[in-house]
Every structure is written in C-alpha cells, then in structure tokens.
mmCIF file as Biopython writes it, N, C-alpha, C and O atoms, coordinates in Angstrom:
data_model
#
loop_
_atom_site.group_PDB
_atom_site.id
_atom_site.type_symbol
_atom_site.label_atom_id
_atom_site.label_alt_id
_atom_site.label_comp_id
_atom_site.label_asym_id
_atom_site.label_entity_id
_atom_site.label_seq_id
_atom_site.pdbx_PDB_ins_code
_atom_site.Cartn_x
_atom_site.Cartn_y
_atom_site.Cartn_z
_atom_site.occupancy
_atom_site.B_iso_or_equiv
_atom_site.auth_seq_id
_atom_site.auth_asym_id
_atom_site.pdbx_PDB_model_num
ATOM 1   N N  . MET A ? 1  ? 91.486  55.183  119.082 1.0 0.0 1  A 1 
ATOM 2   C CA . MET A ? 1  ? 91.824  56.198  120.043 1.0 0.0 1  A 1 
ATOM 3   C C  . MET A ? 1  ? 92.817  55.647  121.068 1.0 0.0 1  A 1 
ATOM 4   O O  . MET A ? 1  ? 93.811  56.301  121.383 1.0 0.0 1  A 1 
ATOM 5   N N  . LEU A ? 2  ? 92.559  54.488  121.570 1.0 0.0 2  A 1 
ATOM 6   C CA . LEU A ? 2  ? 93.477  53.872  122.520 1.0 0.0 2  A 1 
ATOM 7   C C  . LEU A ? 2  ? 94.809  53.583  121.851 1.0 0.0 2  A 1 
ATOM 8   O O  . LEU A ? 2  ? 95.869  53.741  122.457 1.0 0.0 2  A 1 
ATOM 9   N N  . ASN A ? 3  ? 94.744  53.154  120.588 1.0 0.0 3  A 1 
ATOM 10  C CA . ASN A ? 3  ? 95.958  52.870  119.835 1.0 0.0 3  A 1 
ATOM 11  C C  . ASN A ? 3  ? 96.820  54.128  119.695 1.0 0.0 3  A 1 
ATOM 12  O O  . ASN A ? 3  ? 98.046  54.056  119.779 1.0 0.0 3  A 1 
ATOM 13  N N  . GLU A ? 4  ? 96.176  55.276  119.481 1.0 0.0 4  A 1 
ATOM 14  C CA . GLU A ? 4  ? 96.903  56.543  119.374 1.0 0.0 4  A 1 
ATOM 15  C C  . GLU A ? 4  ? 97.587  56.893  120.688 1.0 0.0 4  A 1 
ATOM 16  O O  . GLU A ? 4  ? 98.721  57.371  120.699 1.0 0.0 4  A 1 
ATOM 17  N N  . ARG A ? 5  ? 96.897  56.654  121.786 1.0 0.0 5  A 1 
ATOM 18  C CA . ARG A ? 5  ? 97.477  56.932  123.100 1.0 0.0 5  A 1 
ATOM 19  C C  . ARG A ? 5  ? 98.680  56.037  123.371 1.0 0.0 5  A 1 
ATOM 20  O O  . ARG A ? 5  ? 99.686  56.485  123.920 1.0 0.0 5  A 1 
ATOM 21  N N  . VAL A ? 6  ? 98.572  54.799  122.992 1.0 0.0 6  A 1 
ATOM 22  C CA . VAL A ? 6  ? 99.687  53.855  123.186 1.0 0.0 6  A 1 
ATOM 23  C C  . VAL A ? 6  ? 100.883 54.307  122.360 1.0 0.0 6  A 1 
ATOM 24  O O  . VAL A ? 6  ? 102.009 54.325  122.856 1.0 0.0 6  A 1 
ATOM 25  N N  . LYS A ? 7  ? 100.647 54.672  121.096 1.0 0.0 7  A 1 
ATOM 26  C CA . LYS A ? 7  ? 101.736 55.144  120.243 1.0 0.0 7  A 1 
ATOM 27  C C  . LYS A ? 7  ? 102.385 56.387  120.830 1.0 0.0 7  A 1 
ATOM 28  O O  . LYS A ? 7  ? 103.610 56.501  120.845 1.0 0.0 7  A 1 
ATOM 29  N N  . LYS A ? 8  ? 101.573 57.316  121.310 1.0 0.0 8  A 1 
ATOM 30  C CA . LYS A ? 8  ? 102.104 58.559  121.882 1.0 0.0 8  A 1 
ATOM 31  C C  . LYS A ? 8  ? 102.936 58.257  123.122 1.0 0.0 8  A 1 
ATOM 32  O O  . LYS A ? 8  ? 103.993 58.856  123.322 1.0 0.0 8  A 1 
ATOM 33  N N  . ALA A ? 9  ? 102.470 57.339  123.948 1.0 0.0 9  A 1 
ATOM 34  C CA . ALA A ? 9  ? 103.224 56.956  125.143 1.0 0.0 9  A 1 
ATOM 35  C C  . ALA A ? 9  ? 104.555 56.325  124.752 1.0 0.0 9  A 1 
ATOM 36  O O  . ALA A ? 9  ? 105.570 56.561  125.407 1.0 0.0 9  A 1 
ATOM 37  N N  . GLU A ? 10 ? 104.556 55.534  123.702 1.0 0.0 10 A 1 
ATOM 38  C CA . GLU A ? 10 ? 105.807 54.925  123.226 1.0 0.0 10 A 1 
ATOM 39  C C  . GLU A ? 10 ? 106.773 55.990  122.728 1.0 0.0 10 A 1 
ATOM 40  O O  . GLU A ? 10 ? 107.976 55.906  122.976 1.0 0.0 10 A 1 
ATOM 41  N N  . VAL A ? 11 ? 106.257 56.983  122.032 1.0 0.0 11 A 1 
ATOM 42  C CA . VAL A ? 11 ? 107.101 58.088  121.558 1.0 0.0 11 A 1 
ATOM 43  C C  . VAL A ? 11 ? 107.677 58.843  122.752 1.0 0.0 11 A 1 
ATOM 44  O O  . VAL A ? 11 ? 108.870 59.147  122.784 1.0 0.0 11 A 1 
ATOM 45  N N  . ASP A ? 12 ? 106.830 59.144  123.731 1.0 0.0 12 A 1 
ATOM 46  C CA . ASP A ? 12 ? 107.272 59.888  124.908 1.0 0.0 12 A 1 
ATOM 47  C C  . ASP A ? 12 ? 108.337 59.128  125.702 1.0 0.0 12 A 1 
ATOM 48  O O  . ASP A ? 12 ? 109.234 59.738  126.284 1.0 0.0 12 A 1 
ATOM 49  N N  . ARG A ? 13 ? 108.235 57.808  125.723 1.0 0.0 13 A 1 
ATOM 50  C CA . ARG A ? 13 ? 109.237 56.991  126.422 1.0 0.0 13 A 1 
ATOM 51  C C  . ARG A ? 13 ? 110.510 56.817  125.603 1.0 0.0 13 A 1 
ATOM 52  O O  . ARG A ? 13 ? 111.550 56.428  126.135 1.0 0.0 13 A 1 
ATOM 53  N N  . GLY A ? 14 ? 110.423 57.104  124.318 1.0 0.0 14 A 1 
ATOM 54  C CA . GLY A ? 14 ? 111.578 56.916  123.447 1.0 0.0 14 A 1 
ATOM 55  C C  . GLY A ? 14 ? 111.613 55.562  122.777 1.0 0.0 14 A 1 
ATOM 56  O O  . GLY A ? 14 ? 112.607 55.209  122.143 1.0 0.0 14 A 1 
ATOM 57  N N  . ASP A ? 15 ? 110.541 54.798  122.909 1.0 0.0 15 A 1 
ATOM 58  C CA . ASP A ? 15 ? 110.465 53.469  122.298 1.0 0.0 15 A 1 
ATOM 59  C C  . ASP A ? 15 ? 110.063 53.523  120.826 1.0 0.0 15 A 1 
ATOM 60  O O  . ASP A ? 15 ? 110.194 52.534  120.105 1.0 0.0 15 A 1 
ATOM 61  N N  . ARG A ? 16 ? 109.578 54.674  120.388 1.0 0.0 16 A 1 
ATOM 62  C CA . ARG A ? 16 ? 109.109 54.836  119.013 1.0 0.0 16 A 1 
ATOM 63  C C  . ARG A ? 16 ? 109.554 56.213  118.533 1.0 0.0 16 A 1 
ATOM 64  O O  . ARG A ? 16 ? 109.595 57.170  119.306 1.0 0.0 16 A 1 
ATOM 65  N N  . ALA A ? 17 ? 109.888 56.298  117.244 1.0 0.0 17 A 1 
ATOM 66  C CA . ALA A ? 17 ? 110.304 57.581  116.667 1.0 0.0 17 A 1 
ATOM 67  C C  . ALA A ? 17 ? 109.114 58.516  116.572 1.0 0.0 17 A 1 
ATOM 68  O O  . ALA A ? 17 ? 107.985 58.081  116.344 1.0 0.0 17 A 1 
ATOM 69  N N  . GLY A ? 18 ? 109.375 59.812  116.749 1.0 0.0 18 A 1 
ATOM 70  C CA . GLY A ? 18 ? 108.316 60.806  116.627 1.0 0.0 18 A 1 
ATOM 71  C C  . GLY A ? 18 ? 108.573 61.978  117.546 1.0 0.0 18 A 1 
ATOM 72  O O  . GLY A ? 18 ? 109.573 62.023  118.263 1.0 0.0 18 A 1 
ATOM 73  N N  . ILE A ? 19 ? 107.664 62.915  117.511 1.0 0.0 19 A 1 
ATOM 74  C CA . ILE A ? 19 ? 107.774 64.119  118.334 1.0 0.0 19 A 1 
ATOM 75  C C  . ILE A ? 19 ? 107.087 63.856  119.667 1.0 0.0 19 A 1 
ATOM 76  O O  . ILE A ? 19 ? 105.917 63.475  119.714 1.0 0.0 19 A 1 
ATOM 77  N N  . THR A ? 20 ? 107.830 64.065  120.748 1.0 0.0 20 A 1 
ATOM 78  C CA . THR A ? 20 ? 107.260 63.835  122.070 1.0 0.0 20 A 1 
ATOM 79  C C  . THR A ? 20 ? 106.210 64.889  122.387 1.0 0.0 20 A 1 
ATOM 80  O O  . THR A ? 20 ? 106.146 65.940  121.749 1.0 0.0 20 A 1 
ATOM 81  N N  . THR A ? 21 ? 105.399 64.590  123.373 1.0 0.0 21 A 1 
ATOM 82  C CA . THR A ? 21 ? 104.367 65.526  123.811 1.0 0.0 21 A 1 
ATOM 83  C C  . THR A ? 21 ? 105.001 66.830  124.258 1.0 0.0 21 A 1 
ATOM 84  O O  . THR A ? 21 ? 104.503 67.906  123.927 1.0 0.0 21 A 1 
ATOM 85  N N  . GLU A ? 22 ? 106.094 66.750  125.006 1.0 0.0 22 A 1 
ATOM 86  C CA . GLU A ? 22 ? 106.780 67.944  125.482 1.0 0.0 22 A 1 
ATOM 87  C C  . GLU A ? 22 ? 107.271 68.805  124.320 1.0 0.0 22 A 1 
ATOM 88  O O  . GLU A ? 22 ? 107.115 70.026  124.334 1.0 0.0 22 A 1 
ATOM 89  N N  . MET A ? 23 ? 107.857 68.170  123.328 1.0 0.0 23 A 1 
ATOM 90  C CA . MET A ? 23 ? 108.362 68.921  122.176 1.0 0.0 23 A 1 
ATOM 91  C C  . MET A ? 23 ? 107.214 69.506  121.364 1.0 0.0 23 A 1 
ATOM 92  O O  . MET A ? 23 ? 107.340 70.609  120.832 1.0 0.0 23 A 1 
ATOM 93  N N  . ALA A ? 24 ? 106.112 68.799  121.260 1.0 0.0 24 A 1 
ATOM 94  C CA . ALA A ? 24 ? 104.948 69.312  120.523 1.0 0.0 24 A 1 
ATOM 95  C C  . ALA A ? 24 ? 104.393 70.553  121.207 1.0 0.0 24 A 1 
ATOM 96  O O  . ALA A ? 24 ? 103.994 71.505  120.536 1.0 0.0 24 A 1 
ATOM 97  N N  . VAL A ? 25 ? 104.366 70.551  122.540 1.0 0.0 25 A 1 
ATOM 98  C CA . VAL A ? 25 ? 103.886 71.712  123.290 1.0 0.0 25 A 1 
ATOM 99  C C  . VAL A ? 25 ? 104.834 72.887  123.071 1.0 0.0 25 A 1 
ATOM 100 O O  . VAL A ? 25 ? 104.387 74.010  122.834 1.0 0.0 25 A 1 
ATOM 101 N N  . LYS A ? 26 ? 106.140 72.635  123.149 1.0 0.0 26 A 1 
ATOM 102 C CA . LYS A ? 26 ? 107.128 73.699  122.927 1.0 0.0 26 A 1 
ATOM 103 C C  . LYS A ? 26 ? 107.025 74.255  121.511 1.0 0.0 26 A 1 
ATOM 104 O O  . LYS A ? 26 ? 107.086 75.469  121.316 1.0 0.0 26 A 1 
ATOM 105 N N  . LEU A ? 27 ? 106.871 73.384  120.534 1.0 0.0 27 A 1 
ATOM 106 C CA . LEU A ? 27 ? 106.755 73.808  119.144 1.0 0.0 27 A 1 
ATOM 107 C C  . LEU A ? 27 ? 105.521 74.681  118.947 1.0 0.0 27 A 1 
ATOM 108 O O  . LEU A ? 27 ? 105.583 75.703  118.265 1.0 0.0 27 A 1 
ATOM 109 N N  . LYS A ? 28 ? 104.416 74.286  119.535 1.0 0.0 28 A 1 
ATOM 110 C CA . LYS A ? 28 ? 103.188 75.071  119.414 1.0 0.0 28 A 1 
ATOM 111 C C  . LYS A ? 28 ? 103.374 76.459  120.024 1.0 0.0 28 A 1 
ATOM 112 O O  . LYS A ? 28 ? 102.929 77.453  119.452 1.0 0.0 28 A 1 
ATOM 113 N N  . ALA A ? 29 ? 104.029 76.528  121.181 1.0 0.0 29 A 1 
ATOM 114 C CA . ALA A ? 29 ? 104.280 77.815  121.833 1.0 0.0 29 A 1 
ATOM 115 C C  . ALA A ? 29 ? 105.195 78.688  120.978 1.0 0.0 29 A 1 
ATOM 116 O O  . ALA A ? 29 ? 104.963 79.890  120.851 1.0 0.0 29 A 1 
ATOM 117 N N  . LEU A ? 30 ? 106.225 78.095  120.396 1.0 0.0 30 A 1 
ATOM 118 C CA . LEU A ? 30 ? 107.136 78.853  119.543 1.0 0.0 30 A 1 
ATOM 119 C C  . LEU A ? 30 ? 106.446 79.343  118.277 1.0 0.0 30 A 1 
ATOM 120 O O  . LEU A ? 30 ? 106.707 80.457  117.821 1.0 0.0 30 A 1 
ATOM 121 N N  . GLU A ? 31 ? 105.576 78.529  117.711 1.0 0.0 31 A 1 
ATOM 122 C CA . GLU A ? 31 ? 104.825 78.956  116.531 1.0 0.0 31 A 1 
ATOM 123 C C  . GLU A ? 31 ? 103.905 80.130  116.872 1.0 0.0 31 A 1 
ATOM 124 O O  . GLU A ? 31 ? 103.768 81.062  116.080 1.0 0.0 31 A 1 
ATOM 125 N N  . ARG A ? 32 ? 103.275 80.087  118.052 1.0 0.0 32 A 1 
ATOM 126 C CA . ARG A ? 32 ? 102.415 81.180  118.493 1.0 0.0 32 A 1 
ATOM 127 C C  . ARG A ? 32 ? 103.237 82.452  118.688 1.0 0.0 32 A 1 
ATOM 128 O O  . ARG A ? 32 ? 102.836 83.532  118.254 1.0 0.0 32 A 1 
ATOM 129 N N  . GLU A ? 33 ? 104.390 82.315  119.341 1.0 0.0 33 A 1 
ATOM 130 C CA . GLU A ? 33 ? 105.259 83.474  119.564 1.0 0.0 33 A 1 
ATOM 131 C C  . GLU A ? 33 ? 105.736 84.053  118.235 1.0 0.0 33 A 1 
ATOM 132 O O  . GLU A ? 33 ? 105.785 85.271  118.067 1.0 0.0 33 A 1 
ATOM 133 N N  . ASN A ? 34 ? 106.085 83.187  117.302 1.0 0.0 34 A 1 
ATOM 134 C CA . ASN A ? 34 ? 106.536 83.627  115.987 1.0 0.0 34 A 1 
ATOM 135 C C  . ASN A ? 34 ? 105.436 84.405  115.264 1.0 0.0 34 A 1 
ATOM 136 O O  . ASN A ? 34 ? 105.705 85.431  114.640 1.0 0.0 34 A 1 
ATOM 137 N N  . ARG A ? 35 ? 104.214 83.920  115.348 1.0 0.0 35 A 1 
ATOM 138 C CA . ARG A ? 35 ? 103.073 84.600  114.732 1.0 0.0 35 A 1 
ATOM 139 C C  . ARG A ? 35 ? 102.873 85.984  115.347 1.0 0.0 35 A 1 
ATOM 140 O O  . ARG A ? 35 ? 102.642 86.961  114.635 1.0 0.0 35 A 1 
ATOM 141 N N  . GLU A ? 36 ? 102.965 86.057  116.678 1.0 0.0 36 A 1 
ATOM 142 C CA . GLU A ? 36 ? 102.798 87.337  117.368 1.0 0.0 36 A 1 
ATOM 143 C C  . GLU A ? 36 ? 103.907 88.314  116.990 1.0 0.0 36 A 1 
ATOM 144 O O  . GLU A ? 36 ? 103.643 89.497  116.780 1.0 0.0 36 A 1 
ATOM 145 N N  . LEU A ? 37 ? 105.136 87.834  116.904 1.0 0.0 37 A 1 
ATOM 146 C CA . LEU A ? 37 ? 106.257 88.699  116.539 1.0 0.0 37 A 1 
ATOM 147 C C  . LEU A ? 37 ? 106.121 89.215  115.107 1.0 0.0 37 A 1 
ATOM 148 O O  . LEU A ? 37 ? 106.460 90.364  114.825 1.0 0.0 37 A 1 
ATOM 149 N N  . LYS A ? 38 ? 105.631 88.377  114.215 1.0 0.0 38 A 1 
ATOM 150 C CA . LYS A ? 38 ? 105.403 88.829  112.842 1.0 0.0 38 A 1 
ATOM 151 C C  . LYS A ? 38 ? 104.360 89.936  112.808 1.0 0.0 38 A 1 
ATOM 152 O O  . LYS A ? 38 ? 104.503 90.902  112.058 1.0 0.0 38 A 1 
ATOM 153 N N  . GLN A ? 39 ? 103.313 89.801  113.615 1.0 0.0 39 A 1 
ATOM 154 C CA . GLN A ? 39 ? 102.289 90.841  113.678 1.0 0.0 39 A 1 
ATOM 155 C C  . GLN A ? 39 ? 102.877 92.146  114.196 1.0 0.0 39 A 1 
ATOM 156 O O  . GLN A ? 39 ? 102.592 93.218  113.662 1.0 0.0 39 A 1 
ATOM 157 N N  . VAL A ? 40 ? 103.694 92.052  115.233 1.0 0.0 40 A 1 
ATOM 158 C CA . VAL A ? 40 ? 104.323 93.246  115.797 1.0 0.0 40 A 1 
ATOM 159 C C  . VAL A ? 40 ? 105.226 93.894  114.763 1.0 0.0 40 A 1 
ATOM 160 O O  . VAL A ? 40 ? 105.237 95.117  114.625 1.0 0.0 40 A 1 
ATOM 161 N N  . ASN A ? 41 ? 105.974 93.091  114.046 1.0 0.0 41 A 1 
ATOM 162 C CA . ASN A ? 41 ? 106.880 93.628  113.029 1.0 0.0 41 A 1 
ATOM 163 C C  . ASN A ? 41 ? 106.129 94.300  111.884 1.0 0.0 41 A 1 
ATOM 164 O O  . ASN A ? 41 ? 106.680 95.175  111.218 1.0 0.0 41 A 1 
ATOM 165 N N  . GLU A ? 42 ? 104.891 93.907  111.649 1.0 0.0 42 A 1 
ATOM 166 C CA . GLU A ? 42 ? 104.066 94.575  110.641 1.0 0.0 42 A 1 
ATOM 167 C C  . GLU A ? 42 ? 103.499 95.887  111.184 1.0 0.0 42 A 1 
ATOM 168 O O  . GLU A ? 42 ? 103.411 96.879  110.460 1.0 0.0 42 A 1 
ATOM 169 N N  . ILE A ? 43 ? 103.122 95.886  112.445 1.0 0.0 43 A 1 
ATOM 170 C CA . ILE A ? 43 ? 102.447 97.040  113.041 1.0 0.0 43 A 1 
ATOM 171 C C  . ILE A ? 43 ? 103.422 98.162  113.384 1.0 0.0 43 A 1 
ATOM 172 O O  . ILE A ? 43 ? 103.102 99.331  113.168 1.0 0.0 43 A 1 
ATOM 173 N N  . LEU A ? 44 ? 104.594 97.843  113.907 1.0 0.0 44 A 1 
ATOM 174 C CA . LEU A ? 44 ? 105.506 98.875  114.392 1.0 0.0 44 A 1 
ATOM 175 C C  . LEU A ? 44 ? 105.889 99.922  113.351 1.0 0.0 44 A 1 
ATOM 176 O O  . LEU A ? 44 ? 105.817 101.111 113.660 1.0 0.0 44 A 1 
ATOM 177 N N  . PRO A ? 45 ? 106.288 99.551  112.143 1.0 0.0 45 A 1 
ATOM 178 C CA . PRO A ? 45 ? 106.631 100.592 111.171 1.0 0.0 45 A 1 
ATOM 179 C C  . PRO A ? 45 ? 105.443 101.505 110.840 1.0 0.0 45 A 1 
ATOM 180 O O  . PRO A ? 45 ? 105.613 102.709 110.649 1.0 0.0 45 A 1 
ATOM 181 N N  . LYS A ? 46 ? 104.251 100.926 110.774 1.0 0.0 46 A 1 
ATOM 182 C CA . LYS A ? 46 ? 103.056 101.726 110.478 1.0 0.0 46 A 1 
ATOM 183 C C  . LYS A ? 46 ? 102.764 102.679 111.630 1.0 0.0 46 A 1 
ATOM 184 O O  . LYS A ? 46 ? 102.454 103.850 111.410 1.0 0.0 46 A 1 
ATOM 185 N N  . ALA A ? 47 ? 102.861 102.182 112.843 1.0 0.0 47 A 1 
ATOM 186 C CA . ALA A ? 47 ? 102.610 103.030 114.005 1.0 0.0 47 A 1 
ATOM 187 C C  . ALA A ? 47 ? 103.659 104.130 114.100 1.0 0.0 47 A 1 
ATOM 188 O O  . ALA A ? 47 ? 103.333 105.276 114.409 1.0 0.0 47 A 1 
ATOM 189 N N  . SER A ? 48 ? 104.884 103.794 113.842 1.0 0.0 48 A 1 
ATOM 190 C CA . SER A ? 48 ? 105.965 104.774 113.888 1.0 0.0 48 A 1 
ATOM 191 C C  . SER A ? 48 ? 105.728 105.880 112.860 1.0 0.0 48 A 1 
ATOM 192 O O  . SER A ? 48 ? 105.881 107.062 113.170 1.0 0.0 48 A 1 
ATOM 193 N N  . ALA A ? 49 ? 105.363 105.504 111.663 1.0 0.0 49 A 1 
ATOM 194 C CA . ALA A ? 49 ? 105.094 106.486 110.614 1.0 0.0 49 A 1 
ATOM 195 C C  . ALA A ? 49 ? 103.895 107.355 110.991 1.0 0.0 49 A 1 
ATOM 196 O O  . ALA A ? 49 ? 103.912 108.565 110.763 1.0 0.0 49 A 1 
ATOM 197 N N  . TYR A ? 50 ? 102.871 106.757 111.555 1.0 0.0 50 A 1 
ATOM 198 C CA . TYR A ? 50 ? 101.679 107.504 111.965 1.0 0.0 50 A 1 
ATOM 199 C C  . TYR A ? 50 ? 102.040 108.554 113.007 1.0 0.0 50 A 1 
ATOM 200 O O  . TYR A ? 50 ? 101.657 109.716 112.873 1.0 0.0 50 A 1 
ATOM 201 N N  . PHE A ? 51 ? 102.767 108.159 114.035 1.0 0.0 51 A 1 
ATOM 202 C CA . PHE A ? 51 ? 103.110 109.096 115.105 1.0 0.0 51 A 1 
ATOM 203 C C  . PHE A ? 51 ? 104.115 110.141 114.639 1.0 0.0 51 A 1 
ATOM 204 O O  . PHE A ? 51 ? 104.071 111.286 115.090 1.0 0.0 51 A 1 
ATOM 205 N N  . ALA A ? 52 ? 105.012 109.762 113.747 1.0 0.0 52 A 1 
ATOM 206 C CA . ALA A ? 52 ? 105.948 110.746 113.200 1.0 0.0 52 A 1 
ATOM 207 C C  . ALA A ? 52 ? 105.183 111.803 112.401 1.0 0.0 52 A 1 
ATOM 208 O O  . ALA A ? 52 ? 105.475 112.994 112.505 1.0 0.0 52 A 1 
ATOM 209 N N  . GLN A ? 53 ? 104.206 111.367 111.607 1.0 0.0 53 A 1 
ATOM 210 C CA . GLN A ? 53 ? 103.407 112.305 110.832 1.0 0.0 53 A 1 
ATOM 211 C C  . GLN A ? 53 ? 102.570 113.191 111.754 1.0 0.0 53 A 1 
ATOM 212 O O  . GLN A ? 53 ? 102.430 114.389 111.509 1.0 0.0 53 A 1 
ATOM 213 N N  . ALA A ? 54 ? 102.021 112.608 112.798 1.0 0.0 54 A 1 
ATOM 214 C CA . ALA A ? 54 ? 101.232 113.389 113.753 1.0 0.0 54 A 1 
ATOM 215 C C  . ALA A ? 54 ? 102.103 114.448 114.425 1.0 0.0 54 A 1 
ATOM 216 O O  . ALA A ? 54 ? 101.648 115.568 114.660 1.0 0.0 54 A 1 
ATOM 217 N N  . GLU A ? 55 ? 103.344 114.102 114.733 1.0 0.0 55 A 1 
ATOM 218 C CA . GLU A ? 55 ? 104.261 115.067 115.347 1.0 0.0 55 A 1 
ATOM 219 C C  . GLU A ? 55 ? 104.591 116.192 114.367 1.0 0.0 55 A 1 
ATOM 220 O O  . GLU A ? 55 ? 104.644 117.359 114.756 1.0 0.0 55 A 1 
ATOM 221 N N  . LEU A ? 56 ? 104.813 115.844 113.102 1.0 0.0 56 A 1 
ATOM 222 C CA . LEU A ? 56 ? 105.088 116.871 112.090 1.0 0.0 56 A 1 
ATOM 223 C C  . LEU A ? 56 ? 103.883 117.795 111.915 1.0 0.0 56 A 1 
ATOM 224 O O  . LEU A ? 56 ? 104.040 119.010 111.796 1.0 0.0 56 A 1 
ATOM 225 N N  . ASP A ? 57 ? 102.686 117.217 111.900 1.0 0.0 57 A 1 
ATOM 226 C CA . ASP A ? 57 ? 101.467 118.022 111.776 1.0 0.0 57 A 1 
ATOM 227 C C  . ASP A ? 57 ? 101.309 118.951 112.976 1.0 0.0 57 A 1 
ATOM 228 O O  . ASP A ? 57 ? 100.927 120.111 112.823 1.0 0.0 57 A 1 
ATOM 229 N N  . ARG A ? 58 ? 101.599 118.447 114.152 1.0 0.0 58 A 1 
ATOM 230 C CA . ARG A ? 58 ? 101.478 119.252 115.366 1.0 0.0 58 A 1 
ATOM 231 C C  . ARG A ? 58 ? 102.467 120.414 115.338 1.0 0.0 58 A 1 
ATOM 232 O O  . ARG A ? 58 ? 102.125 121.539 115.702 1.0 0.0 58 A 1 
ATOM 233 N N  . ARG A ? 59 ? 103.688 120.135 114.905 1.0 0.0 59 A 1 
ATOM 234 C CA . ARG A ? 59 ? 104.719 121.202 114.849 1.0 0.0 59 A 1 
ATOM 235 C C  . ARG A ? 59 ? 104.381 122.240 113.814 1.0 0.0 59 A 1 
ATOM 236 O O  . ARG A ? 59 ? 104.657 123.423 114.017 1.0 0.0 59 A 1 
ATOM 237 N N  . SER A ? 60 ? 103.790 121.834 112.710 1.0 0.0 60 A 1 
ATOM 238 C CA . SER A ? 60 ? 103.488 122.804 111.641 1.0 0.0 60 A 1 
ATOM 239 C C  . SER A ? 60 ? 102.327 123.720 112.024 1.0 0.0 60 A 1 
ATOM 240 O O  . SER A ? 60 ? 102.175 124.795 111.443 1.0 0.0 60 A 1 
ATOM 241 N N  . LYS A ? 61 ? 101.529 123.322 112.968 1.0 0.0 61 A 1 
ATOM 242 C CA . LYS A ? 61 ? 100.390 124.149 113.403 1.0 0.0 61 A 1 
ATOM 243 C C  . LYS A ? 61 ? 100.796 125.199 114.424 1.0 0.0 61 A 1 
ATOM 244 O O  . LYS A ? 61 ? 100.043 126.143 114.663 1.0 0.0 61 A 1 
ATOM 245 N N  . THR A ? 62 ? 101.976 125.057 115.034 1.0 0.0 62 A 1 
ATOM 246 C CA . THR A ? 62 ? 102.390 126.032 116.051 1.0 0.0 62 A 1 
ATOM 247 C C  . THR A ? 62 ? 103.269 127.113 115.480 1.0 0.0 62 A 1 
ATOM 248 O O  . THR A ? 62 ? 103.699 128.007 116.209 1.0 0.0 62 A 1 
#
C-alpha cells in the first residue's frame, strides 16, 4: 500500500510514467458525462415520439 502511494506520488511529480491523479479524476468525470449523454441520446427520441403521438391522439379527439 505504501509502495503504491510512493509510485503515485512519483507519477504526479512527473518522475515516473503514468496517469496523474488529476488526469485520472478528469477522465473519470468525462466517462461519467459520456455515460449520461448516451442515456439522454437514447431517451430523447423515445420521449419525442411519445409526445408527438400523444399530440396526434389529442388532436384526433377534438
């Protein structure tokens, strides 16, 4: 465990190759945002079709 911390500190200082803590945090945030955007992109067309159909149904009843 201590060895891992030392390695991570070396990476963060630039003394060792690897992904810095800052970049790992940014990457995790971007992956989360990407996942959320994919979900939205799946939901929006379905929601749009649902509301369009509801509007057509409402108009046909009047």
